[in-house]
N, CA and C atoms as an extended XYZ file, in Angstrom:
183
Properties=species:S:1:pos:R:3:atomname:S:1:resname:S:1:resid:I:1 pbc="F F F"
N        78.935      132.130      121.301 N   MET     1
C        78.970      130.863      120.634 CA  MET     1
C        79.331      129.735      121.587 C   MET     1
N        80.197      130.022      122.507 N   LYS     2
C        80.678      128.966      123.394 CA  LYS     2
C        79.606      128.508      124.375 C   LYS     2
N        78.584      129.316      124.550 N   ARG     3
C        77.509      128.939      125.471 CA  ARG     3
C        76.408      128.133      124.796 C   ARG     3
N        76.465      128.028      123.488 N   LEU     4
C        75.472      127.236      122.777 CA  LEU     4
C        75.790      125.754      122.957 C   LEU     4
N        74.759      124.963      123.092 N   SER     5
C        74.975      123.529      123.291 CA  SER     5
C        75.506      122.880      122.016 C   SER     5
N        76.228      121.805      122.224 N   GLY     6
C        76.726      121.042      121.082 CA  GLY     6
C        75.597      120.521      120.218 C   GLY     6
N        74.490      120.149      120.866 N   GLY     7
C        73.330      119.660      120.131 CA  GLY     7
C        72.736      120.717      119.221 C   GLY     7
N        72.683      121.941      119.717 N   PHE     8
C        72.160      123.045      118.906 CA  PHE     8
C        73.056      123.268      117.696 C   PHE     8
N        74.351      123.251      117.917 N   LYS     9
C        75.292      123.457      116.813 CA  LYS     9
C        75.192      122.321      115.799 C   LYS     9
N        75.047      121.103      116.281 N   LEU    10
C        74.910      119.963      115.369 CA  LEU    10
C        73.611      120.038      114.576 C   LEU    10
N        72.570      120.588      115.191 N   ALA    11
C        71.280      120.717      114.519 CA  ALA    11
C        71.300      121.801      113.442 C   ALA    11
N        72.328      122.641      113.467 N   HIS    12
C        72.423      123.751      112.511 CA  HIS    12
C        73.799      123.776      111.847 C   HIS    12
N        74.081      122.756      111.041 N   PRO    13
C        75.396      122.684      110.395 CA  PRO    13
C        75.601      123.748      109.316 C   PRO    13
N        74.534      124.435      108.948 N   GLU    14
C        74.650      125.482      107.932 CA  GLU    14
C        75.424      126.703      108.441 C   GLU    14
N        75.584      126.784      109.758 N   VAL    15
C        76.337      127.889      110.358 CA  VAL    15
C        77.783      127.438      110.559 C   VAL    15
N        78.705      128.288      110.181 N   GLU    16
C        80.129      127.959      110.308 CA  GLU    16
C        80.617      128.320      111.714 C   GLU    16
N        80.234      127.489      112.680 N   TRP    17
C        80.491      127.770      114.093 CA  TRP    17
C        81.973      127.967      114.385 C   TRP    17
N        82.809      127.098      113.867 N   ARG    18
C        84.255      127.204      114.146 CA  ARG    18
C        84.845      128.489      113.573 C   ARG    18
N        84.411      128.854      112.380 N   LYS    19
C        84.920      130.088      111.776 CA  LYS    19
C        84.483      131.307      112.582 C   LYS    19
N        83.257      131.291      113.068 N   ILE    20
C        82.762      132.415      113.868 CA  ILE    20
C        83.571      132.540      115.153 C   ILE    20
N        83.761      131.430      115.841 N   ALA    21
C        84.531      131.458      117.089 CA  ALA    21
C        85.978      131.853      116.824 C   ALA    21
N        86.549      131.338      115.761 N   GLY    22
C        87.927      131.675      115.421 CA  GLY    22
C        88.093      133.142      115.077 C   GLY    22
N        87.126      133.689      114.360 N   PHE    23
C        87.172      135.110      114.002 CA  PHE    23
C        87.115      135.967      115.256 C   PHE    23
N        86.256      135.603      116.160 N   ARG    24
C        86.141      136.337      117.426 CA  ARG    24
C        87.465      136.312      118.180 C   ARG    24
N        88.077      135.155      118.243 N   ASP    25
C        89.346      135.032      118.964 CA  ASP    25
C        90.434      135.911      118.350 C   ASP    25
N        90.497      135.953      117.029 N   VAL    26
C        91.497      136.792      116.360 CA  VAL    26
C        91.247      138.263      116.659 C   VAL    26
N        89.995      138.690      116.551 N   VAL    27
C        89.668      140.102      116.784 CA  VAL    27
C        89.961      140.494      118.224 C   VAL    27
N        89.656      139.627      119.168 N   VAL    28
C        89.825      139.951      120.581 CA  VAL    28
C        91.280      139.871      121.028 C   VAL    28
N        92.024      138.910      120.525 N   HIS    29
C        93.355      138.653      121.071 CA  HIS    29
C        94.525      139.112      120.200 C   HIS    29
N        94.279      139.441      118.960 N   ASP    30
C        95.375      139.804      118.055 CA  ASP    30
C        95.275      141.283      117.682 C   ASP    30
N        95.230      142.116      118.704 N   TYR    31
C        94.938      143.540      118.576 CA  TYR    31
C        95.585      144.229      117.380 C   TYR    31
N        96.899      144.163      117.250 N   PHE    32
C        97.591      144.922      116.217 CA  PHE    32
C        97.758      144.146      114.917 C   PHE    32
N        97.416      142.874      114.948 N   GLY    33
C        97.548      142.068      113.742 CA  GLY    33
C        96.237      141.870      113.013 C   GLY    33
N        95.204      142.562      113.437 N   VAL    34
C        93.880      142.391      112.853 CA  VAL    34
C        93.826      143.092      111.496 C   VAL    34
N        93.334      142.390      110.511 N   ASP    35
C        93.142      142.951      109.172 CA  ASP    35
C        91.807      143.693      109.177 C   ASP    35
N        91.868      145.012      109.247 N   LEU    36
C        90.651      145.812      109.363 CA  LEU    36
C        89.753      145.694      108.136 C   LEU    36
N        90.337      145.486      106.978 N   GLU    37
C        89.518      145.294      105.776 CA  GLU    37
C        88.731      143.991      105.868 C   GLU    37
N        89.346      142.965      106.426 N   LEU    38
C        88.646      141.695      106.614 CA  LEU    38
C        87.512      141.858      107.619 C   LEU    38
N        87.781      142.557      108.713 N   VAL    39
C        86.737      142.796      109.717 CA  VAL    39
C        85.576      143.541      109.076 C   VAL    39
N        85.869      144.568      108.307 N   TRP    40
C        84.808      145.352      107.663 CA  TRP    40
C        84.022      144.489      106.682 C   TRP    40
N        84.714      143.631      105.939 N   ASP    41
C        84.041      142.734      105.006 CA  ASP    41
C        83.085      141.803      105.744 C   ASP    41
N        83.516      141.274      106.867 N   VAL    42
C        82.657      140.393      107.663 CA  VAL    42
C        81.447      141.160      108.184 C   VAL    42
N        81.678      142.365      108.683 N   VAL    43
C        80.579      143.189      109.210 CA  VAL    43
C        79.560      143.479      108.111 C   VAL    43
N        80.031      143.800      106.930 N   ARG    44
C        79.130      144.175      105.836 CA  ARG    44
C        78.443      142.979      105.180 C   ARG    44
N        79.144      141.853      105.095 N   ASN    45
C        78.630      140.751      104.282 CA  ASN    45
C        78.194      139.509      105.047 C   ASN    45
N        78.767      139.257      106.190 N   LYS    46
C        78.442      138.031      106.925 CA  LYS    46
C        77.495      138.268      108.096 C   LYS    46
N        77.711      139.357      108.825 N   VAL    47
C        76.888      139.621      110.011 CA  VAL    47
C        75.408      139.770      109.650 C   VAL    47
N        75.050      140.504      108.595 N   PRO    48
C        73.619      140.598      108.266 CA  PRO    48
C        72.983      139.242      107.974 C   PRO    48
N        73.718      138.357      107.311 N   GLN    49
C        73.194      137.015      107.038 CA  GLN    49
C        72.995      136.234      108.328 C   GLN    49
N        73.971      136.323      109.217 N   LEU    50
C        73.873      135.621      110.494 CA  LEU    50
C        72.725      136.183      111.324 C   LEU    50
N        72.576      137.494      111.321 N   TYR    51
C        71.491      138.145      112.062 CA  TYR    51
C        70.133      137.662      111.551 C   TYR    51
N        69.968      137.613      110.240 N   ALA    52
C        68.708      137.141      109.660 CA  ALA    52
C        68.453      135.688      110.046 C   ALA    52
N        69.498      134.867      110.056 N   TRP    53
C        69.354      133.465      110.450 CA  TRP    53
C        68.908      133.364      111.906 C   TRP    53
N        69.523      134.149      112.788 N   VAL    54
C        69.161      134.135      114.213 CA  VAL    54
C        67.701      134.536      114.380 C   VAL    54
N        67.263      135.561      113.660 N   GLU    55
C        65.859      135.973      113.750 CA  GLU    55
C        64.924      134.842      113.341 C   GLU    55
N        65.257      134.124      112.258 N   ARG    56
C        64.413      133.005      111.813 CA  ARG    56
C        64.351      131.907      112.870 C   ARG    56
N        65.490      131.575      113.450 N   VAL    57
C        65.534      130.520      114.469 CA  VAL    57
C        64.709      130.931      115.682 C   VAL    57
N        64.824      132.177      116.098 N   LEU    58
C        64.061      132.648      117.257 CA  LEU    58
C        62.562      132.634      116.984 C   LEU    58
N        62.159      132.969      115.774 N   GLN    59
C        60.734      132.957      115.429 CA  GLN    59
C        60.173      131.540      115.405 C   GLN    59
N        61.015      130.582      115.029 N   GLN    60
C        60.583      129.184      114.982 CA  GLN    60
C        60.446      128.591      116.381 C   GLN    60
N        61.126      129.214      117.329 N   GLY    61
C        61.059      128.734      118.705 CA  GLY    61
C        62.011      127.662      118.923 C   GLY    61
């Protein structure tokens, strides 16, 4: 996420960029304080939506 340009992020406000980056930071840096149920919920419910969005953006060029 941090390598994406600000312009790209502004062009796609439908993506919760700050929440994604914040979630990554918690998972990476808060080893023993991570809520595994929350991580699993994100994996099951949010990642597939984000993946589908990325595929659409890539197809559009």
